[in-house]
C-alpha positions in Angstrom: 146.4 -29.8 -39.9 147.5 -31.2 -43.3 150.0 -28.3 -43.7 151.7 -29.1 -40.4 151.9 -32.8 -41.3 153.4 -31.9 -44.7 156.0 -29.7 -43.0 157.0 -32.4 -40.6 157.5 -34.9 -43.5 159.6 -32.4 -45.4 161.7 -31.7 -42.4 162.3 -35.4 -41.8 163.3 -36.0 -45.4 165.7 -33.1 -45.2 167.3 -34.6 -42.1 167.7 -38.0 -43.8 169.3 -36.3 -46.8 171.6 -34.3 -44.5 172.7 -37.4 -42.7 173.3 -39.1 -46.1 175.8 -36.6 -47.4 175.2 -33.1 -46.4 176.8 -33.4 -42.9 180.2 -34.7 -44.2 180.3 -32.0 -46.8 179.6 -29.3 -44.3 182.2 -30.6 -41.9 184.8 -30.7 -44.6 184.2 -27.2 -45.9 183.1 -25.6 -42.6 181.9 -22.6 -44.6 178.2 -22.8 -44.0 175.8 -23.1 -41.1 174.8 -26.7 -40.4 171.2 -27.8 -40.4 171.3 -28.7 -36.6 172.5 -25.2 -35.7 169.8 -23.6 -37.7 167.2 -25.9 -36.2 168.5 -25.2 -32.6 168.6 -21.5 -33.1 165.0 -21.5 -34.5 163.8 -23.7 -31.6 165.3 -21.4 -28.9 163.5 -18.4 -30.3 160.3 -20.3 -31.0 160.3 -21.5 -27.4 160.3 -17.9 -26.2 157.9 -16.3 -28.6 155.9 -18.7 -30.7 154.1 -20.6 -28.0 150.5 -21.2 -27.3 149.8 -17.5 -27.4 150.7 -17.3 -31.1 149.8 -20.7 -32.7 148.4 -23.9 -31.2 146.6 -27.0 -32.5 144.5 -29.0 -30.1 143.7 -32.4 -31.7 141.2 -34.4 -29.7 142.9 -36.8 -27.3 146.4 -35.4 -27.9 148.6 -32.8 -26.4 148.7 -29.2 -27.7 150.9 -28.8 -30.9 152.9 -25.6 -31.1 155.7 -24.3 -33.4 158.2 -24.9 -30.6 157.1 -28.5 -30.1 157.1 -29.2 -33.8 160.7 -28.0 -34.0 161.7 -30.0 -30.9 160.3 -33.2 -32.4 162.7 -32.7 -35.3 165.6 -32.2 -32.7 164.6 -35.5 -31.1 164.7 -37.2 -34.5 168.2 -35.8 -34.9 169.2 -37.3 -31.6 167.7 -40.7 -32.4 169.3 -40.7 -35.9 172.6 -39.7 -34.4 172.6 -42.7 -32.0 172.3 -45.0 -35.1 174.9 -43.2 -37.2 177.4 -42.7 -34.4 177.2 -39.0 -34.3 175.7 -39.0 -30.8 178.1 -40.9 -28.5 178.3 -41.6 -24.8 181.4 -43.7 -24.7 183.7 -41.0 -23.1 183.3 -38.0 -20.8 179.8 -38.6 -19.7 179.9 -37.5 -16.1 177.5 -34.6 -16.6 175.0 -36.8 -18.6 175.1 -39.4 -15.8 174.4 -36.7 -13.2 171.5 -35.5 -15.4 170.2 -39.0 -15.5 170.3 -39.3 -11.8 168.4 -36.1 -11.3 165.8 -37.1 -13.9 165.4 -40.4 -12.1 164.8 -38.6 -8.8 162.1 -36.5 -10.6 160.4 -39.5 -12.1 160.4 -41.4 -8.8 158.9 -38.3 -7.2 156.1 -38.1 -9.8 155.4 -41.8 -9.4 154.8 -41.1 -5.7 152.7 -37.9 -6.1 151.3 -38.2 -9.6 152.3 -37.0 -13.1 149.3 -34.6 -13.5 148.2 -31.6 -11.4 146.1 -32.5 -8.4 143.8 -29.6 -9.4 143.4 -27.4 -12.5 144.8 -24.3 -10.8 148.1 -26.0 -10.0 150.9 -26.6 -12.4 151.4 -30.1 -13.7 154.5 -32.0 -12.4 155.0 -33.5 -15.8 155.1 -30.0 -17.4 157.6 -28.8 -14.8 159.8 -31.9 -15.5 159.7 -31.4 -19.2 160.3 -27.6 -19.4 162.6 -27.3 -16.4 164.8 -30.4 -16.8 164.2 -33.0 -19.5 164.2 -30.7 -22.6 167.2 -28.6 -21.3 169.1 -31.9 -20.7 168.3 -33.1 -24.2 169.4 -29.8 -25.6 172.7 -30.2 -23.7 173.3 -33.5 -25.5 172.2 -32.1 -28.8 174.6 -29.1 -28.5 177.5 -31.2 -27.3 177.3 -33.5 -30.3 176.1 -31.2 -33.1 177.2 -27.6 -32.4 180.9 -28.2 -33.0 182.2 -25.6 -35.4 182.8 -21.9 -35.0 180.2 -21.1 -37.7 177.5 -23.0 -35.7 178.4 -21.3 -32.4 178.3 -18.0 -34.2 174.8 -18.7 -35.5 173.5 -19.5 -31.9 175.1 -16.3 -30.6 173.7 -14.2 -33.4 170.2 -15.7 -32.8 170.4 -14.8 -29.2 171.8 -11.3 -29.9 169.1 -10.4 -32.4 166.5 -11.8 -30.1 167.9 -9.6 -27.4 167.5 -6.6 -29.7 163.9 -7.5 -30.3 163.3 -7.8 -26.5 165.0 -4.4 -25.9 162.8 -2.7 -28.5 159.7 -4.3 -27.2 160.7 -3.3 -23.6 160.8 0.4 -24.7 157.3 0.1 -26.3 156.0 -1.5 -23.1 157.6 1.0 -20.8 156.4 3.9 -23.0 152.9 2.4 -23.2 153.1 2.2 -27.0 151.1 -1.0 -26.9 150.1 -0.8 -30.6 153.7 -1.7 -31.5 154.1 -4.6 -29.1 154.5 -8.0 -30.9 153.1 -10.6 -30.2 149.9 -8.9 -29.1 149.3 -11.4 -26.2 152.1 -9.5 -24.3 149.4 -6.8 -23.7 146.9 -9.3 -22.4 146.0 -8.2 -18.8 144.8 -11.8 -17.9 148.1 -12.1 -16.1 148.6 -8.5 -14.8 151.3 -9.0 -12.2 154.1 -7.8 -14.4 152.0 -5.8 -16.9 153.4 -2.4 -15.7 156.9 -3.7 -16.4 158.7 -4.8 -19.6 157.7 -8.4 -19.4 158.1 -9.4 -23.1 156.8 -12.6 -24.6 157.6 -14.4 -21.3 154.9 -12.4 -19.5 157.4 -12.1 -16.7 159.9 -9.2 -16.3 162.5 -11.3 -14.6 162.6 -13.9 -17.4 162.5 -11.0 -19.9 165.5 -9.5 -18.2 167.4 -12.8 -18.5 166.7 -12.9 -22.2 167.9 -9.3 -22.6 171.1 -10.0 -20.6 171.8 -13.2 -22.6 171.5 -11.1 -25.8 173.9 -8.5 -24.4 176.4 -11.2 -23.5 176.2 -12.8 -26.9 176.6 -9.4 -28.6 179.7 -8.5 -26.6 181.3 -11.8 -27.5 180.4 -11.4 -31.2 181.8 -7.9 -31.3 185.4 -9.0 -31.3 185.0 -10.5 -34.8 183.3 -7.4 -36.3 184.9 -4.7 -38.4 183.8 -1.7 -40.4 180.1 -1.0 -40.6 179.2 -4.3 -38.9 181.2 -3.3 -35.8 179.5 0.1 -35.7 176.1 -1.6 -35.9 176.9 -4.0 -33.1 178.2 -1.2 -30.9 175.1 0.9 -31.5 172.8 -2.1 -31.0 174.4 -3.0 -27.7 173.5 0.4 -26.3 169.8 -0.7 -26.5 170.3 -3.3 -23.9 171.2 -1.1 -21.0 168.0 1.0 -20.8 166.0 -2.1 -21.6 167.4 -3.6 -18.3 165.9 -0.7 -16.5 162.6 -1.0 -18.3 162.1 -4.4 -16.7 161.9 -2.6 -13.3 163.2 -5.8 -11.6 166.0 -5.9 -9.1 167.2 -9.3 -10.0 167.8 -8.0 -13.5 169.7 -5.0 -12.2 171.9 -7.3 -10.3 172.3 -9.6 -13.3 173.6 -6.6 -15.3 176.1 -5.7 -12.6 177.3 -9.3 -12.5 177.7 -9.4 -16.3 179.7 -6.1 -16.3 181.9 -7.4 -13.5 182.7 -10.6 -15.3 183.5 -9.0 -18.6 185.6 -6.2 -17.0 187.5 -8.7 -14.9 188.2 -11.7 -17.1 187.2 -11.0 -20.7 190.4 -10.4 -22.7 190.4 -7.5 -25.3 193.0 -5.6 -27.2 191.7 -2.3 -25.9 190.7 -0.7 -22.6 187.4 -2.2 -21.6 186.5 0.8 -19.6 186.3 2.8 -22.8 183.7 0.3 -24.1 181.7 0.4 -20.9 181.8 4.2 -20.3 179.0 5.2 -22.7 176.6 2.4 -21.7 177.2 3.3 -18.0 176.5 6.9 -18.8 173.2 5.9 -20.5 172.3 3.8 -17.4 173.0 6.8 -15.1 171.0 9.2 -17.3 168.0 6.8 -17.5 168.3 6.1 -13.8 168.4 9.8 -12.8 165.5 10.7 -15.1 163.4 7.9 -13.5 164.8 8.1 -9.9 161.3 8.3 -8.3 160.5 4.9 -9.8 164.0 3.5 -9.2 163.8 4.4 -5.5 160.2 3.5 -5.1 158.9 1.2 -2.3 156.0 0.2 -4.5 156.3 -3.4 -5.8 154.8 -2.6 -9.2 157.2 0.3 -9.6 160.1 -2.1 -9.5 162.2 0.1 -7.3 165.2 -1.1 -5.4 163.7 0.2 -2.1 160.6 -2.0 -2.2 160.3 -4.2 0.9 157.1 -6.1 0.0 158.9 -8.7 -2.1 161.5 -9.2 0.7 158.7 -10.1 3.1 157.2 -12.5 0.5 160.5 -14.4 0.2 161.1 -14.5 3.9 157.6 -16.1 4.3 158.5 -18.5 1.5 161.7 -19.4 3.2 159.9 -20.2 6.4 157.3 -22.3 4.6 160.0 -24.1 2.6 162.0 -24.9 5.7 158.9 -26.3 7.5 157.9 -28.5 4.5 161.5 -29.6 4.0 161.9 -30.5 7.7 158.8 -32.8 7.4 160.1 -34.6 4.3 163.9 -34.2 4.1 164.6 -37.3 2.1 161.7 -37.5 -0.4 160.4 -33.9 -0.4 156.8 -33.0 -0.8 156.9 -34.0 -4.5 157.8 -32.4 -7.8 155.7 -29.3 -8.4 153.9 -29.9 -5.1 155.2 -26.8 -3.1 152.1 -24.7 -3.6 149.5 -27.5 -3.0 151.4 -28.7 0.0 151.8 -25.2 1.4 148.1 -24.4 0.8 146.8 -27.6 2.4 149.2 -27.8 5.4 147.4 -27.5 8.7 150.5 -27.7 10.9 152.3 -24.7 9.5 151.5 -21.6 11.7 154.1 -19.2 10.3 153.6 -16.2 8.0 151.9 -16.8 4.6 153.0 -14.8 1.5 150.1 -12.6 0.5 150.6 -13.7 -3.1 149.5 -17.2 -2.2 146.4 -15.9 -0.6 145.5 -14.0 -3.8 146.5 -16.7 -6.3 147.2 -20.3 -5.6 149.1 -20.8 -8.9 152.2 -18.9 -7.9 155.6 -20.6 -8.0 158.3 -21.1 -5.3 160.5 -18.0 -5.6 163.9 -19.7 -5.2 164.9 -22.5 -7.5 167.4 -24.3 -5.2 165.1 -23.9 -2.2 162.2 -25.3 -4.3 164.3 -28.3 -5.4 165.1 -29.1 -1.7 161.5 -28.7 -0.7 160.0 -30.8 -3.5 162.7 -33.4 -4.2 164.5 -33.5 -0.8 168.2 -34.0 -0.2 168.8 -36.4 -3.1 167.4 -34.0 -5.7 169.2 -31.0 -4.2 172.6 -32.8 -4.1 172.2 -34.1 -7.7 171.3 -30.6 -9.0 174.2 -28.9 -7.1 176.5 -31.6 -8.5 175.3 -30.7 -12.0 176.1 -27.0 -11.4 179.5 -27.9 -9.9 180.4 -30.2 -12.9 179.4 -27.5 -15.4 181.6 -24.9 -13.6 184.4 -27.4 -13.4 184.2 -28.1 -17.1 184.7 -24.4 -17.8 187.7 -24.4 -15.5 189.2 -27.4 -17.2 188.9 -25.7 -20.6 191.4 -23.0 -19.5 194.5 -23.2 -21.7 192.9 -25.6 -24.1 191.3 -23.0 -26.4 192.8 -20.4 -28.7 193.5 -17.0 -27.3 191.2 -15.3 -29.8 188.2 -16.0 -31.9 184.6 -17.0 -31.3 185.8 -20.5 -30.1 188.7 -18.9 -28.2 189.2 -18.7 -24.4 186.7 -15.8 -24.2 184.0 -18.3 -25.0 184.5 -19.7 -21.5 184.0 -16.3 -19.9 180.8 -15.8 -22.1 179.4 -19.2 -21.0 180.3 -18.5 -17.4 178.5 -15.1 -17.6 175.4 -16.7 -19.0 175.3 -19.3 -16.2 175.9 -16.6 -13.5 172.9 -14.6 -14.9 170.8 -17.8 -14.9 171.8 -18.8 -11.3 171.3 -15.2 -10.0 167.8 -15.1 -11.6 167.0 -18.5 -9.9 167.6 -17.0 -6.5 164.5 -14.8 -7.0 162.1 -16.8 -9.2 161.2 -20.4 -10.0 162.3 -20.9 -13.7 160.9 -24.4 -14.2 158.0 -23.2 -16.3 160.1 -21.3 -18.8 161.8 -23.4 -21.5 164.0 -20.6 -22.9 165.5 -19.6 -19.6 166.4 -23.2 -18.7 167.5 -24.4 -22.2 170.0 -21.6 -23.1 172.4 -22.2 -20.2 172.4 -26.0 -20.8 172.9 -25.4 -24.5 176.1 -23.5 -23.8 177.1 -26.1 -21.2 176.8 -28.7 -23.9 179.0 -26.7 -26.2 181.6 -26.4 -23.5 181.5 -30.1 -22.6 181.7 -31.0 -26.3 184.9 -28.8 -26.7 186.5 -30.5 -23.7 185.5 -34.0 -25.0 187.0 -33.4 -28.4 190.2 -32.0 -26.8 190.5 -35.3 -25.0 189.8 -37.4 -28.1 192.3 -35.5 -30.3 195.0 -35.5 -27.6 195.2 -31.7 -27.3 195.6 -31.8 -23.5 198.6 -30.0 -22.1 201.7 -32.2 -21.8 202.9 -33.4 -18.5 205.5 -31.4 -16.6 208.3 -33.8 -17.7 207.4 -33.0 -21.3 206.0 -36.4 -22.1 202.5 -37.2 -23.3 200.1 -38.0 -20.6 199.5 -41.7 -19.9 196.1 -43.2 -20.7 195.3 -43.6 -17.0 196.2 -39.9 -16.3 194.0 -38.7 -19.2 191.1 -40.8 -17.9 191.5 -39.4 -14.4 191.8 -35.8 -15.6 188.3 -35.7 -17.1 186.2 -37.6 -14.5 
């Protein structure tokens, strides 16, 4: 315990010193990674791997202390310190933050009505869902918007996600080949949660979430490749080949679809100086070879095989759709309450429709569609606020068109990269409920914060395109253009 306290004190002193002089020096030179970028990259990886299964302290009367939470406490200190030093600002371009605040308010009002803690130990806590699904990702959005501002820092985040994706891909092979002695961390092999044990589920213990991590690593590596030359370029090209079979090792259809969406986006909109079909040809050949070699599993109707022909999961989602519609129709304005779908579905006496077999086996399952779950639990206000948040994020990416350089990590291709990450995230959310996974939720909002920060700084520096008459835009027109 004393070691952890000492580390926290050292981290806080380092932040104070950084605010005192290190930040300005780093901004002036722009030749080194900033401390916030290093901290954010470490937290993202720690949130995925170094959770309760690796290290946890349980002081009496306090919440569990993990590596991820220690790092996040330092991030919070940065945000608070930034408010006093003027680094974190809300004076301009705050539409997305206001929408986040409205959605968070809807969640808090819902928890005030149904409770902040789980009604029973087997159910997930509403407070936990709020923190991991929304509050922490929203705070990461603000952090990234204000602190991840240079090409070096964006490169660091992309590299962290790329190398993390390599790790996930290697672990996926070990899991698929049943080489369990090489799987790290060892808790991945724990059969206490056996639902995805036959698939490559990674440190998330869920193949769908693992697939999202693999695809985000693939997207990050593809964007980093444009700046690589010589041996580094060869290494990146070889490493990217690991991601394609790893997608298959997850044996999850939503991940397959996510890969197709990623390839479609990069082939259609990502600008390169060479034919993109040449880059994709070899990975596609690998996918075909792996798919043909494992065609019995790929075409299997068995749920645990992960085949595209399985029908059991379709019936589960149809049953969930029926239950969700029934619960939503009873409480369209307030919803049943945050994280209350399973308790409400389990205790409802009026619903007479089909019940998903997974609920009968285990009452701790999650709603298998994020937007549907929001509508059921938070009602129309929560759904509209979250849809507005998605719309504003996509709109911000569209508004960045023509305002970034043609090449480089911070160039126009960064928009396409962020768009691909969000499409993978939203596609995954159509099949699973992600609110219990901090990594899956935080990464898209991290990049949304980077995009919003780029647009905000373009407004502040007067880099918006001139008006058709060749005159600078008026102040009123600039204000209207970013609302």
